[in-house]
N, C-alpha and C positions, 0 to 999 in steps of 0.2 A: 405425474412425475414420481420418481423414487428419490430417497434421500441418500446422499453421499457425504462423506467427510470432505473437508477442504482439500486435504492431500489427495484423496481419491479423485476429486474433480479435476485437479491439475494433471494427475496421471492420465485420466481418461482423455482430456483435451490433447495432451501430448501425443498419445498413441493415435487418436483419430486424425490429427493433422499430419502425422508422419505417414499414415496410410494413404491419405488423400494427395500428398505432395512428396514425391521421392527426393525433392531438394532439401527437405527439412532434416537437420541432424542436431543431436544434443552433444554438448561438450561441457566438461567441468570436473572439478576435483571430487571424486567419490561418486560420480553418477552411476558407475557400475557396481558400487558397493552393495552388499546384501540389504542394507537399510535404504539405499536408493534416495538419499537426501530427503529424509522424513517420509519415504515411500513414493515420492513424486516421480522418480525416474526408473524405478525397478521394472515396472511392466514394459516400458519401452525397451529397456535393455534385453529383457527376456524375449520380446517379440522381434527385435531387429538386430540384436547382437552388437559387437564392438565396432563394426564398420560404420554404424550410425549413432551409437551412444558411446562416446569416446571419453575415457578417463584421461585427465591431463595432470601434469605435475603442478607444483606451486609456481605458476607462471601467468599471473592474471594479466599483465601488460601484453605479453606475447600472445596469449589466447585471444584477447580482445582484438589485437591487430590481425591475427589470422582470420578471425570471424569477419572482420570488415572486408578483407580481401576475398574471402569466400562469397560473401554477399554481393560484392561488386561483380563476381563472375557468375551470378545467377542462383547461388545456393541460399537457403534460409536457415542460418545458424540460430540455435537456442542455447545460450550460454548460461550456466547455472553456478552461482556463488553461494556456498552454504553459509558464508558470513559476508554480509553486504559491506562490512567495514573494509574488507580487502579490495573492494571495487575502486578505492582511491588509486590503486595501482593500475587500474584499467581506464582511468579518466582520459588520458591523452588520445588513445584510439577512439573512444566513445564520443568525446567532446570535440576534439580537433579534426576528426575525420568523419565519423558517422553522422553526427548532428549537422555538420556543415556541407555534407556531400552534394545534396541536390541544389543548394544555393550556389556552390562554387562551379557546378557544371550545368547551370541553366536548366535544372529540372529534367535533364535528358537521361539521367541514370540515378538509381537509388541503391542504398545499402541497407536492406531490411534486417538489421541485426536485432534479435530479441534477447534481452538479458533478464534473468531472474535473480533477485538478491534476497536472502533471508535476513530479516532484521528482528530486533527486539530482545528483551532480557530473557534470561533462563534461570541460572542458579547462582547468581552473584559473579558474573563474568568480567565486570569491570569496564574501564574507560574505553578500551579498544575493541570490544566485542559486543557492544550493546547499542550502537548508534543507528538512528533512523535518518537516512540520507535523502529523503524526498525533496527537501528544499534545495540541497546542493545540486542535484541533477536537474531538478525542475527549473532552475534558473536559466538554462540554455535553450534558445530556440532551435527547433529541428529535432528535438528528442522528446518523445511522449513519455510521461511518467505516471504510472497507475498504482493504486494501493487497494487491491480487492479485499473486501471485508467479509464476503459471504462465499460459500462454495460455488453458487451459481455464477457469481461475478469472477471468481478465480478461474473458472472454466471459460466463461464467455469472453473475458478480456484477453486471455491467452490465445483463444481462437482468433480473435480480431487481430492481435499482434502478429500472429504467424501468417495472416493473410494480407497484412498491410505492407505498404512500401515505405513506411516511416520507421526509423529506429525506435525501439520501445524498451523501457525499463519497467519491470514489474517487481514491486517490493512486497514481500509476504512476511507478515509477523508470525514468528514461530509459535505463538500462543493460539493461533487460529487453526493449526493443522488438524486438530481433533474435533472441531465443531462440525455439526451436521446441518444440512439444509436441503431443500428440494433443488434438483439439478436436472435439466433436460437431457434426455438420452442423446439427442442429435447435437452436433457441434454448432450451437447457436451463438453467433458473434454478438458482443455488446460493444457499441461504439464508444470511442474515447470522447471525453468532454461532456458526457451526459450523466449527471448525478441522479440520485433517487431519494425520495422521501421515505426514509426507513420507518418513521413514525410521525403521524400527523399531530399537530398541536396548535394552540392559539396564543399562549402567553409568552413564550420565549423560544428562540431558535438556537439549537446547538448544531454547529457545523463540525463534522468530524471525519477522520480518515482512518482506514485500517482498523486496528484493535479498538480505537477510541469510539468507533460506531457502537460497538457492543457495550462499552462502559457508559456511553451516553444513553443508550436504551435502558440500562439498569438505573441510571440516575432519573430518567423519566418515570420509571416504575415507582421509585421512591417518592418523587414529588407528586405523583398522581394521588397518593394517599393523603396529601395535604391540599388537594383540590387545585393543583397547578398543572397546566397542560403544556407539555414540552414537545416541540417539533424537532425531530432529529434528521439532519441532512447528511447522507453518505455521498461524498463527492465522487467516489470511485477513482477518478483520475485527478492528479495534481496539475499536470499540463497535458492537454488543455483543461482549464477549470471551467465548471458550469456556473459562470457569473450570474446568468439569468435566473437559475433556480435559487441560488443563494439570496439574491436581492429580492426576489418575489416573496420568499419566506420571511425575510427580515421586515419587509414592508407590511406584511400581515401582523407580525407579532410585536414589532417595535423594539425588540431586544435581541442581542447576539452574544453567544458564548462560543468560542472556538476551541476545540480540544485536539491536541496533537501529541504524538509520542516523541517529539523532538523539542528543541529549545524555542523560546519565544522570539528572540531577536533575529531579524532577517529571514524568518522561516515561513512555513505554510500558514500558521496562524496570523502572522503579520500581513501576509498577502490577502487573506480573506478579509481582514479588518480594513485594509486599504481599498479593496474592491467595493465594500459596503460604503465606506466614507466618500468615495468618488461618485457613487451612483445613487444612493438612497440615504444620505446623511440626515436629511430632514425628517425621515421616518423613525429615526432612533429616538427612544425615550430615555435611554441611559447609555453611558459609555460602554464600549465593547469590553468584554473580559476574555482573557486567554488562559486556558488551562494547559500547561506544558511542563517540561522538566525544569527543575531548579537550574540556575545559570552556572553549572559546573559539570565536569565529566562524571560518569556513573561510578558509584563506589563498588568495591569488591567484597560483598557480603550479601547473603540472601535477605536478611531482615532490612538492611540499609537500602538494598535495591528495591524492595517492596515499598518502602517509604518514599523513595526517590521518584518513582514513576507515577504519573497521574492515573486516577481511577474514578469510579462512579461517585464516590463521596465528594471528591474535589470538584467534579462537574456540577453536582447538585448544589454545593455551597456557592459556586459561581452563579448559578441560575437564581438562587435566592438573593444574592447580592444585587444583580441587575433588576430584580423585582422589588428591591427595597425592603426585603425581609431577611437580611443577612443573619440576624440573631436567632432565627428559627432553628429548632433541632433537626438534625438529619440522621435517620436511623442507619445503623451500620449495614453494609451489603457486601457480599463476597465478590471479589474481583474475578475476572476470567482467569481460570487456572490452566496449568499445562502439566503434562506428564514428563516434560523434557527435563533431564538431569545431566545432560552433557554427553560427550565433550563438544559436539558441534552446535 
């Protein structure tokens, strides 16, 4: 395999799926822009033009509704939101129509709408531009929600989404677009609901999604220097969730830390803790720890934003806590950085 960046993997998957299926089209604000939503849609626009890569105005609700109608008529829309926060405006078509469609019509028809949303902090963008919405959309049956952390998964999950008959939401953290990894040349699909062991370990399990997978791996590197072995689970998808993989890991290590880019209450971290409590509570040697955002909206300041979001240091400290050595020192480690400076 050769190496691609995260954004290149998404771009390649988009073009390959559009070549294979003339029913696939892309729509979103700025998808035809020279920057092509962090580069992810530019190649498709250059290859297929404005008839299949369609720029839309600020009309998230209408665009989502049109996508549902197009999918009901046999097309495969790929809708792109350069800020996932504005997907709140698209919730009615996605939740009340797309997610419920096959249930309401006896599984006789589907609306395979695929939606990409860009999430995560950038340069101090504040409360309405930094939110991770995986738990919000993951709450509803009938909608798959995935958080690819690697270039290979970014490609494989998008390929699976564009071949699936289930509505899918893919959330991409903007700090991941420049990371590199091995990616197959062919459009190899990765199934939803199957996580992966990003790093094997024996002392504590860290379950993470999206950017937090990389921060968890950095935390594992830190703790390895102290003789502590951390297993990192990348869930890949939020719904369906790979309960079996998570519980098997916790049964081996006896300890669980969950790391997420959103809030603790009613979120992904809470769901993972509940799955473990319902299935392997007797294997836990220490209460679960959640590493998430403080219980407030994001601040508008780059230094404050850096302090607000969870990182490898906070994950490492949580691991030490569940191991009963919370007072041990944790060396400083650089967080995953980004060249992103705005405005999107």
